[in-house]
Structures are given as structure tokens and as C-alpha cells.
N, C-alpha and C positions, 0 to 999 in steps of 0.2 A: 242241857235243858234244865229248866227249873221244875222240879217235881215235888208235889205235895205228898208226903208219906201217907196221908190218909187215903189217897187214891191209888195205892199200890195194886189193889185188885182190878181197878179199871185199867191201869197201865198194863197189867198182865193180859187182860182181854185184848188190848190194842196189839200187844206182841203176838198173841194168837192170830189176830186178823192179818198182821203183817206176814207172819209165817205162811198162813194158808193162801195169801195172795202172792206168795213167792217173792216177797221183798225182804230177803234174808239179811242183807246188810243193815237195813233199817231195823229189823227185829233184833239183831245183835246189838246195835247201838242203844236202842231203847232198853233192852233187858239189862245191859251192863250199867246204864245210868240208874235204873231202878234198883239194881243190886247194891249200888253204893249207899242207898238209903236203908236197905235191909238185906244184908248178905246171906241171910238164912231163909229167904223166900224161895222155897224148894221148887215150886212150879216154874219160876223164872230160870232156874238152872236147867231144868228139863227143856224148856223152850230154847235156851241158849245152845244146849247140846244139839237139838234138832236143827237149828239154823246153821250151826257150824258144820254139821253133817252134810246139809244140802249145799254148802259152799265148799265142800270137800276139804274142810279143815279138820281132819279126822282126829288128830291128837288132842285138839281143843275140845272136840265133841266127846271124846273118851274122858277127858279130865272133868268136864261139866257133868257128865253122866255119873261119875264117881261121887262128886259133891252131892248131886241129887240123891244118890243111894244113901250116903251118910246121913243126910238130913231126913229122909223119909223112912229109912230102915226097911224099905220095901225091896228086899234083895232079889226076889223073883223078877219083878218088873225091870229093875236095873240090869239084871243079868240078861234078860231077854232083849232089852234095849242095846246093851253092849254087843250082843250077838248080831243085831241088825247093823250096827255101825261096822263091825268086822266084815259082815257079808258085803255091804255096799262099798267098803274100802279095799276089797279084794284080799282080805285076810280070811279066806273061806274055810280053811282048816280050823282056825280058832272059833269061827262061828259054828261050825259043825260040832265041835267039841262041847260047846255050851248047849246046843240043841240036844245032843245025846244025853245030857244030864238033866234036862227039864222033865219033870214027872207029870203024869196025867193029873195027879192030885193038885199039883201047883197050878196047872192050867185051869182046872175047874175052880179052884179058889180064887185065882187071879183074874178069871174071866178074860183070858188073853189068847184066844185062838187066832184073832186077827193079827196080833203081834207075831205069832209064829208064822202065819201066812206071809207077812212082810219079809221075814228072814229067808224063807224058802224062795220067795220071788226074787230077792237079791242074790240068791245062790243059783238063779236060773232053773229052778226046779218047780216050774209052774203047775204041774199036775198036783204036786203035794200042796203047793200054796193054795190052790183053789179048793182042795179038800178041807184045808183049815178055814178058809173063808166060809165054806158051807157049814162047817161046825160052828163058826162064830154066829152065822145067821140062825142056826138051830137053837143056840143058847141065848139068842136075843141080846147080843152084846151091843151096848150103846155106842161103842166106838165105830160101829158101821155107819153111823150118821154122817161121818166125814169122808166116806169113800170117794165121793165125787170130786173132792177138792184137795185131799191130803197128798202132798208131794211124795210121801213115802211109798205110795202105790203106783208111781209112774212106771215102774218096770212091768207091772201087770196090765196096764191100760191097753196096750196093743192087742192083747189076747181077747178073742171074741167072748170068752167066758166072763170077762169083766163086765160087759154090758148086761149079761144075764144076771149076775149078782146085783148089779145096780137096780135092775127091774124088780128083782125079788125083794130088795130092801125098800123099794118105792122111791128111788131117787132118779 
């Protein structure tokens, strides 16, 4: 694809749309093409990691997560994202080890109760996952805006409490 480097932000937005519409292969292709123009565009590495994760390409997801961490220096978010990759890829003990080391201070600063809910959901610990979604709601985390469409929440959707949180958020 011929990509104009001036439009990398728009391309990133298109990758987001492809991801949320579950067109993961297209999201991967577009993100990789855009990264050829700017290999340091951190959010594209995050989106690539997420898309690889949804395609069950876990080693690639982990690799892109590491690049994202190196570029952003946001070790907490990257660590939490890694735990989620581990949880969904059946590396549950590794996910739990990361969870054990997440501190309440990090959660408050990072505004990441929803992320922790995702990890517990992928560990099939729905009661704890919904406790964290409720905390996310109480903290008015903006990430709740994507609850209705985010593929990472698919494990929690069958639970009746999911519709309750959707209504609380207003979705």
C-alpha cells in the first residue's frame, strides 16, 4: 500500500477500526505497512500486539508488546498487557505471577482496573473480573467506552453481569 507518512495518525485510527471490527489480518497488514514508515510509532506496535493476540499468534503478540514497552517506557501497562497475553494463551501461572506483583498504587496511577479485569476474565475468574470492572466504573476509566466492541472482553460477554456493567456505563 502507498502510505503518506503525514497520515500515520489516520492510519492508526483505521487500524483501531479494523481491530474493533475483528478484521485482525487487515489490521496486522496495515499496521506493518505503516511501521515501515515509522518503526517507532508506539501505538501501532500495541495494536499489532492486540491483533496478533486475537489471531492466537502469541509469540508475535509478546514481541510487539515488548517493543511497545520499550518505546513508551510504560512498564506497568506493558506488564499488565503481557499478563493478559499470558492468560489468554494458557500461560496462566505466568499471568498470575504478574498479577501478584501489580500494586494498588500502580493501578491507581495507571487507571487500569479494566485491564486487570481482562486478565482475570481470561483466567476464568469472573467474580474477580467483575469486581475490577466495577472499580473501573467507580474510577470513571475512559477505557470502558469500548466495552461493547472490544474483542478482549469476549470471555466475559456470556456472563449476565456483563450486560449490567454495559447499562451502568450507558452502552
